N, C-alpha and C positions, 0 to 999 in steps of 0.2 A: 226300405218302403217298396221298391221295384221288384225285390223277390217275391214280396206278399203278394203284389199285383199279379204277377204270372202265375202263382199258385191257384189265386182266387179265379183266374179266367180258365184254368186247365181243363176243370169237367165240363163246362160250357164248349170248349173246343173240341172235345171229346166226342160229343153229343151232336156235332152239326150234321152229320149224314147218318140217317137212322137205315141200321142194318135189317134188325127184326123189329117188326112192330105190330101186337096182337092187342085185339079190343074185344073185350066181351065174351071171350072163349067160353063156351059153356058145353058139358057132355053129360048126359044120364046112360047109367047102366038099368034098365027097368025103372024102378021106382029110387033107386040111387043115384043121387047127383053126385059124381064124380068131380066134376068143375063147375063153378057158377060165377059167370063174368070176371073172369082172370083176365089182365091185361099188363103187357110188359112192352117197354121201348128201349130197345138196346142200341145205343149209337157205336160206330166205328170205333176200334180198338178199346171198346168197355170190356170189362169183366163183371156181369152179373150171375151173383150165385142165389139159388132158391134153396131156402132151408124152411125146417118144420117139422112137426112131429109124423111120424110114420102114418101112413095113410092119408096123408094130407093132399095128395093129387099131384104133387111135385113131378114124378117122373111121366104120370099122364099127360101134365101140361107141356112138358119138354117133348113128348113123342110128338103133340100136336103142332108144335112150331114147324115141322118138316112133312106133315101129313103121314106120319107112319101111324097115327091114331087120327080118325076123323072126328072133328068136334060135331054137334049138333047144330050149332048157331056162333056166330062172333065174324070178326074180321082178321085176317092174317096178312101181312105183307111182307117182302123180302127185298130190301132196295129200294122201295117205294112201289113195288109192283105186286097187286094184289094176287095172293095165290089161294085164298080162301074166303067166302062168305057165303050166306045161306042159299045162294042160288049156283053159285060157281061150281064146275068140276071140271078137274084137269083130266086131260087125256095120260096115257101113261108116259108119253116122251115129255110132256111138261112137267110131269110128277118126277119123273126122273132127274131132269135139270134143276127143279127145286132142292133135291136132295145132295145134289152134287155142291150146290152153294151152301150147304149146312153140314159138315161133314160130323158124323156121329160116333161116340167113343161110348160102348155100352158097359155095363156091370160085367158081362161076361166078355171075354176077350173076342169069341168068334172067329179065330185063325182057323184057315185050313190045314190040318194036320198033317197032310202028306206033302206040305210046302214049307221049303225053308223059311226063315224071316226075310230075306230078302225077295224071295217070290211071292210071300203074302202082301208086299208092299206094291210092287210091280203089276201085280193081277188086276187090280181095278183099273189102274191107267190103260193097261191094254185092252179090257174089256169096254172101256168107255172110248177108246180109239184117240185118246187126247195125246199121245206119245208114242213114238216108235220103240221097239224093243230096247236098244240101245240108250234112248233117250230115258226111257223108264227105268233101265238099270242105274244110269247115272243120277237120277231124281233120288230113287229109292236108296243108294248108297249116302247120297248126302244126307237124305232125312235120317238114317237110321244111326248115321255119325251125330247127326243134331239130339238124337233122344239117348245118345250115349251107347248105342249097340253095335258099331261097326264091325267089331271083332266077334258079334256072334250072326254075322250077316248069313253065314252059310249053314247054322244050325236048324235042325229041323224044330218046326213048331212045339212039338212035345217034351223036346228037351229043354223048353226055355223056362225059366221059374214065372211065376204068375205075373212078378212086376216087370219080368222081360216082356212077357206077351202082352200086356198092358201098354207098354211103350212101343212095341211093334204096331199096336192097334193104333195108337196115337200118330204114328209116322204113316201110317195108311191112310189114316183121314186127311192128314195133310197133302198126302200124294194128289190129291183130286182139286187141289187149289182152292179149297172153299173161302166163302167170304166170311164166315165164322165156325166154329166147333162148338158142340152140344157134348156135355159130358153128362153122362146118367149114373152117379153114384159110382166113379170110375175106380174108388180104393176099397169097396165095399167087401170084395172078395179078397183081399191081400191081408198078408202080416203086416206090423206095423213097420219092419225094416223097406218091405216093397212098397208099401204106400207113401214113405218118406221120397223114395225113387220116384214115384209117380208125380206127386205133388210138386218135385223140384222140377221137373220137366214142365209141368203146368205153370209153375210162377216163372218160368224162364220165357214160356211163350207169350205170357202175360206182358212182362216186361218188354218183349219185342214187338208189342201192339197188336196180337192176335186177338180178335175178337171172340169172346168166349161166355157162354151160359152153363153154369155149371150146379147141378142138383147135387148136395152133397151132405155128408154129416160132419166133415171134417172142418171144426169151428174156428181153428186157427187159419186156417186156409180163407175162409170166410172174411176172418177179421183183417187179415194182412194184406191179401190180395186182391178182394172185390173192390169195385167201384162203387158198386151199390148192392142191395141184398132185399130179394123179395122174401117175407115170410108169410107162409101158408098156412092154413088150418082148414080139414074138413071140406078141401074142394074150393076154398076161397082165399083170395088175396086179400090178408088180413092188413100188412101195411108194408111200404118200400120206402128206404132210404138210404143214406151212406153207409159203409160198414160201420163208421164211429158213433153215426145217429142211431142205428139198429142197436148196438150193442150197449150202448151207455146212455141213449136219451130216447128210447122207444117210446111211442105215444100210449098204445093199446095195451091195456093190463096183460093180455095174453102173452104177446111180444116181449113184454118187459121180464116176465117170469121165465119164459124160454131162453133170453140169452142171459139173463143173471145166473140161470141155471148151467149154462154154457161156460159163462166164466169161471163159476166156480169149478168146473171139472178142469178149466185149463189150470189152475192155480193149483190143483192136488197133483 
């Protein structure tokens, strides 16, 4: 019975400190409503995945969380500090600080092609002034080892495979010591083998307590690694719940159909 009690308390403990809280985030492009009153609350060490059909607004909402895309209305707070509402406009310095707290990993790797893997990771730290060159190299070396690429540290970016480049991108995001990582379809440009390599790194990060928000079409990852899943469609948050609840006990008809189809594909 004691073990059961601990398991039941774990989700509540994980959510005691809110890292990212967004309420009523909305955005329109002309007459098209890209987002309509979407909300999320991500606790420390939580992994929240955002799933849904193409065009659901998943990536747009993710980009709103660190203000790469500015919503029309709503409220967004990082660690309890308001960074966006209808009247708040951050200056460039504050905006930079926000983005340092939320490391972003994109679909495309965006590495500098003229730099090595090691240099790609150290550059951000040096530009931000958060480390000396020796400190940056030490940190970057440790992070490349963490993502399984220490032996490729001196390889120019173009000579890295797609999966290796994405793992360098993850190391680069971690180098900024973010409070959370945002992943925007990190495996969509990769072949199955490279996808497995990247997902393995992400799973390890999750096990180490890294706070993560992941837009993904990788349903096995969503089921096995997520603490919670947000299902979106047509710019709206349709339903949210634990991974088990969403895959096996979703309440809305649209979510039930989506996850039933995902489970069918996993079985084939």
